[in-house]
DRENPARO-743933 format. One record per residue: residue number from 1; residue in three letters; x, y, z of N, C-alpha, C in turn. Coordinates in Angstrom, 1 decimal, m for minus. Example, Ala and Ser with C-alpha at 12.3 -4.5 7.8 and 13.67 -1.06 7.14 Angstrom:
2
1/ALA/13.2/m5.7/7.8/12.3/m4.5/7.8/13.2/m3.3/7.8
2/SER/12.8/m2.2/7.1/13.7/m1.1/7.1/12.9/0.0/7.9
% end
This chain:
116
1/MET/m25.4/7.1/19.5/m24.7/6.7/18.4/m24.3/5.8/18.2
2/ALA/m24.5/4.7/18.8/m24.0/3.3/18.9/m25.2/2.9/18.6
3/GLU/m26.1/2.7/19.0/m27.6/2.5/18.9/m28.5/2.6/17.3
4/ALA/m28.0/3.9/17.0/m28.0/4.4/15.6/m27.7/3.4/14.9
5/PHE/m26.3/3.0/15.1/m25.4/1.7/14.4/m26.0/0.6/13.9
6/ARG/m26.3/0.4/15.4/m27.2/m0.8/15.7/m28.4/m0.9/14.7
7/GLN/m29.2/0.2/14.5/m30.4/0.0/13.8/m30.3/0.0/12.5
8/ALA/m28.8/0.9/11.8/m28.6/1.2/10.2/m29.0/m0.3/9.6
9/GLY/m29.5/m0.3/8.6/m29.7/m1.5/7.7/m28.5/m2.2/6.5
10/ASP/m27.8/m1.5/6.2/m26.5/m1.5/5.4/m25.0/m1.7/6.3
11/GLN/m25.3/m3.1/6.4/m24.2/m4.0/7.1/m22.9/m3.3/7.0
12/ASP/m22.3/m3.3/5.9/m21.2/m2.7/5.4/m20.9/m1.6/5.9
13/GLU/m21.6/m0.7/5.1/m21.7/0.9/5.7/m21.6/1.0/7.3
14/THR/m22.6/0.4/7.8/m21.9/0.7/9.4/m21.2/0.0/9.7
15/GLN/m20.7/m1.3/9.2/m19.2/m1.5/10.2/m17.9/m0.7/9.5
16/LEU/m18.0/0.1/8.4/m16.7/0.8/7.7/m17.3/2.4/8.7
17/PHE/m18.4/3.1/9.3/m18.2/3.7/10.3/m18.1/3.6/11.8
18/ILE/m18.2/2.3/12.3/m17.4/1.7/13.3/m16.3/2.0/13.6
19/GLU/m15.8/1.6/12.1/m14.3/1.1/12.2/m13.6/2.5/12.1
20/LEU/m14.2/3.5/11.4/m13.3/4.5/11.6/m13.7/5.8/12.5
21/VAL/m14.5/5.4/13.4/m15.0/6.2/14.8/m14.1/5.2/15.7
22/TYR/m13.4/4.2/15.6/m12.8/3.9/16.7/m11.2/3.7/16.2
23/HIS/m10.7/3.4/15.2/m9.9/4.1/14.9/m9.3/5.4/14.7
24/GLY/m10.3/6.4/14.9/m10.3/8.1/15.4/m10.4/8.0/16.5
25/LEU/m10.6/7.3/17.4/m10.4/7.3/18.8/m8.9/6.6/19.4
26/GLY/m8.8/5.8/18.4/m7.0/5.5/18.9/m7.4/4.5/20.1
27/ARG/m5.9/4.4/21.1/m6.0/4.0/22.2/m6.1/4.6/23.4
28/THR/m7.6/5.1/23.3/m8.1/6.2/24.2/m9.0/5.4/25.3
29/LYS/m9.1/6.2/26.7/m10.5/5.4/27.3/m11.9/5.3/26.2
30/ALA/m11.7/6.7/25.6/m12.8/6.8/25.0/m13.4/5.6/23.5
31/GLY/m12.1/4.9/23.2/m11.7/4.2/22.1/m12.2/2.7/22.9
32/THR/m11.5/2.5/23.8/m11.9/1.2/24.7/m13.8/1.1/24.5
33/THR/m14.1/2.2/25.6/m15.5/2.3/25.4/m16.4/2.3/24.4
34/TRP/m16.1/2.9/23.6/m16.4/2.8/21.8/m16.5/1.4/21.3
35/LYS/m15.9/0.4/21.6/m15.5/m0.8/21.3/m16.5/m1.9/22.1
36/GLU/m16.5/m1.5/23.4/m17.7/m2.4/24.2/m18.8/m2.0/23.6
37/LEU/m19.2/m0.7/23.8/m20.4/m0.2/23.1/m20.9/m1.3/21.8
38/MET/m19.8/m1.0/21.3/m20.2/m1.8/19.6/m20.1/m3.1/19.7
39/ASP/m19.8/m4.1/20.7/m19.3/m4.9/20.9/m18.9/m5.8/19.6
40/ALA/m17.9/m5.6/19.0/m17.5/m5.6/18.2/m16.1/m6.0/17.6
41/ASP/m15.3/m6.8/17.2/m13.8/m6.8/17.0/m13.4/m5.8/15.9
42/LEU/m12.8/m5.0/16.5/m12.2/m4.0/15.7/m10.5/m3.9/16.0
43/SER/m9.9/m5.1/16.0/m8.6/m5.4/15.9/m8.1/m5.2/14.7
44/TYR/m9.0/m5.7/13.8/m8.6/m6.0/12.1/m9.7/m5.4/11.1
45/PHE/m9.1/m4.3/10.1/m10.2/m3.5/9.7/m10.8/m5.0/9.0
46/ARG/m12.2/m4.8/8.6/m12.7/m5.4/7.9/m13.9/m5.1/6.7
47/GLY/m14.3/m3.5/6.5/m15.0/m3.1/5.7/m14.3/m2.8/4.5
48/PRO/m15.1/m2.2/3.6/m14.6/m2.0/2.4/m13.9/m1.0/1.7
49/LEU/m13.4/0.2/2.6/m12.1/0.9/2.9/m10.9/0.2/3.3
50/ALA/m10.8/m0.4/4.5/m9.6/m1.0/4.7/m9.2/m1.9/3.7
51/GLN/m10.4/m2.9/3.4/m9.8/m3.6/2.0/m9.0/m3.1/0.8
52/ALA/m9.7/m1.5/0.8/m9.1/m1.0/m0.5/m7.2/0.0/0.0
53/LEU/m7.5/m0.2/0.7/m6.2/0.2/1.6/m5.6/m0.4/1.4
54/ARG/m5.9/m2.0/2.3/m4.4/m3.1/2.3/m3.9/m3.3/0.7
55/GLU/m5.0/m3.1/0.0/m4.7/m3.6/m1.5/m3.7/m2.7/m2.2
56/GLU/m4.0/m1.5/m1.9/m3.3/0.0/m2.5/m1.7/m0.4/m1.6
57/GLY/m1.7/m0.6/m0.7/m0.5/m0.5/0.3/0.5/m2.1/m0.4
58/ARG/m0.4/m3.3/m0.7/0.4/m4.4/m1.3/0.9/m3.9/m2.6
59/ASP/0.0/m3.0/m3.4/0.4/m2.8/m4.6/2.2/m1.8/m4.5
60/GLU/1.4/m1.0/m3.7/3.1/0.2/m3.3/4.1/m0.9/m2.8
61/GLY/3.8/m1.5/m1.8/5.0/m3.0/m1.7/5.6/m3.6/m3.3
62/LEU/4.8/m4.1/m4.0/5.0/m4.8/m5.0/6.0/m3.9/m5.8
63/ASP/5.5/m2.3/m6.2/6.4/m1.6/m6.8/7.8/m1.1/m6.4
64/GLU/7.8/m0.8/m5.4/8.7/m0.6/m4.3/9.7/m2.1/m4.7
65/GLY/9.3/m2.7/m4.4/10.5/m4.3/m4.4/10.7/m4.3/m5.8
66/ARG/9.9/m4.3/m6.9/10.7/m4.4/m8.2/11.5/m3.2/m8.4
67/ALA/11.1/m2.3/m8.2/12.5/m1.0/m8.2/13.6/m1.2/m7.6
68/LYS/13.7/m1.8/m6.7/14.9/m2.1/m6.0/15.7/m3.6/m6.5
69/ASP/15.0/m4.0/m7.3/15.1/m5.4/m7.8/15.9/m4.8/m9.4
70/VAL/15.6/m3.7/m10.0/16.0/m3.4/m10.8/17.2/m2.6/m11.2
71/LEU/17.2/m2.0/m9.6/18.6/m1.3/m9.3/19.6/m1.9/m9.1
72/LEU/19.3/m3.4/m8.0/19.9/m3.8/m7.5/20.7/m5.1/m8.6
73/ILE/20.1/m5.2/m9.8/21.0/m5.8/m10.9/21.5/m4.8/m11.6
74/LEU/21.1/m3.7/m11.9/21.9/m2.8/m12.5/23.3/m2.9/m12.0
75/ARG/23.3/m2.4/m10.4/24.7/m1.9/m9.6/25.3/m3.1/m9.7
76/HIS/24.7/m3.6/m9.7/25.2/m5.3/m9.4/26.4/m5.7/m10.7
77/ARG/25.7/m5.5/m11.7/26.5/m5.6/m13.0/27.4/m4.4/m13.4
78/GLY/27.5/m3.2/m12.6/28.3/m2.5/m12.7/28.3/m1.2/m13.4
79/VAL/27.0/m0.9/m13.4/26.1/0.0/m14.6/26.2/1.0/m13.4
80/HIS/26.5/2.0/m13.9/26.3/3.3/m13.0/24.4/4.0/m13.0
81/VAL/24.6/4.2/m11.7/23.2/4.6/m11.9/22.9/6.1/m11.5
82/PRO/22.7/7.0/m12.1/22.6/8.2/m11.1/21.5/8.6/m10.5
83/GLU/21.2/9.4/m9.5/20.2/9.6/m8.8/19.1/9.8/m9.6
84/ASP/19.2/10.9/m10.4/17.8/10.9/m11.2/17.5/10.1/m12.1
85/ALA/18.1/8.6/m12.2/17.6/7.8/m12.5/17.4/6.5/m11.8
86/ALA/17.6/6.5/m10.7/17.2/5.7/m9.3/16.0/6.5/m9.3
87/ALA/15.1/7.9/m9.2/14.0/8.4/m8.9/13.2/8.3/m9.7
88/ARG/13.6/7.9/m11.2/13.2/7.2/m12.2/12.4/5.9/m12.0
89/VAL/13.2/5.3/m11.3/12.7/3.8/m11.3/12.1/3.7/m10.3
90/THR/12.1/4.4/m9.0/11.3/3.9/m7.9/10.1/4.8/m7.9
91/ALA/9.9/5.9/m9.1/8.6/6.3/m9.0/7.6/5.9/m10.4
92/CYS/8.4/4.7/m10.8/7.2/3.8/m11.4/6.5/2.7/m10.6
93/ARG/5.3/3.0/m11.4/3.9/2.4/m10.7/3.2/1.6/m11.7
94/ASP/4.2/1.3/m12.8/3.6/m0.1/m14.2/3.8/m1.0/m14.3
95/GLN/3.4/m1.9/m14.2/3.8/m3.2/m13.9/4.6/m4.1/m15.4
96/GLN/4.1/m3.3/m16.8/4.3/m3.7/m17.8/6.0/m2.7/m18.1
97/THR/6.2/m1.7/m17.7/7.2/m1.0/m17.7/8.6/m1.9/m16.7
98/PHE/8.1/m2.0/m15.4/8.9/m3.0/m14.8/9.4/m4.6/m15.4
99/ASP/8.6/m5.0/m16.3/9.0/m6.2/m17.0/10.0/m5.8/m17.9
100/VAL/9.6/m4.5/m18.6/10.8/m4.3/m19.7/11.9/m4.0/m19.2
101/TRP/11.8/m3.4/m18.0/13.2/m2.7/m17.2/13.7/m4.1/m16.6
102/MET/13.7/m5.0/m16.0/13.8/m6.3/m15.4/14.5/m6.8/m16.3
103/ARG/14.0/m7.1/m17.7/14.8/m7.6/m18.6/16.1/m7.1/m19.1
104/ARG/15.6/m5.9/m19.7/17.0/m4.5/m19.7/18.0/m4.7/m18.9
105/ALA/17.9/m4.7/m17.4/18.5/m4.6/m16.2/19.6/m5.8/m16.7
106/LEU/19.1/m6.6/m17.1/20.3/m7.8/m17.1/21.3/m8.0/m18.7
107/GLU/21.2/m6.9/m19.3/21.6/m6.6/m20.6/22.4/m5.5/m20.7
108/VAL/21.9/m4.6/m20.1/22.6/m2.8/m20.7/23.7/m2.9/m20.1
109/SER/24.5/m1.7/m20.9/25.6/m1.5/m20.3/25.7/0.0/m19.7
110/THR/24.3/0.8/m20.1/24.5/2.4/m19.9/22.6/2.2/m19.2
111/VAL/22.7/3.1/m17.8/21.3/3.2/m17.3/20.2/4.2/m18.2
112/GLU/21.0/4.4/m19.6/20.0/5.4/m20.6/19.7/4.1/m21.5
113/ALA/20.2/2.9/m21.7/19.6/2.2/m22.4/18.4/1.1/m21.6
114/LEU/18.4/1.5/m20.7/17.4/0.9/m19.9/15.9/1.5/m20.1
115/PHE/16.2/2.9/m20.4/14.8/3.8/m20.6/14.4/3.5/m22.1
116/ASP/15.3/2.8/m22.9/15.2/3.2/m24.4/13.9/2.4/m25.0
% end
């Protein structure tokens, strides 16, 4: 299998499969052997799938941070935030909506006004 990967023409696709196999084997003797056979530094994903996963993770982290900020501002200002409203803010993934909510969180006196 390792030799087939070495002879494959598409470098990006080959790297993707090498990484997937390695990480699927995990920290086992087989994983160590695979890494040695492939003679590759697999300590960090470099393929297109890995890049997409990192980008998705960054986006999710940004969304979570913005949601926490909106809720923090509301609560700091003494605005009561019921669980269902907090869940709605936390579930949001739209940056434009967060922009609106952030501005409103600085001024509203009720959580309902945040969503209007």
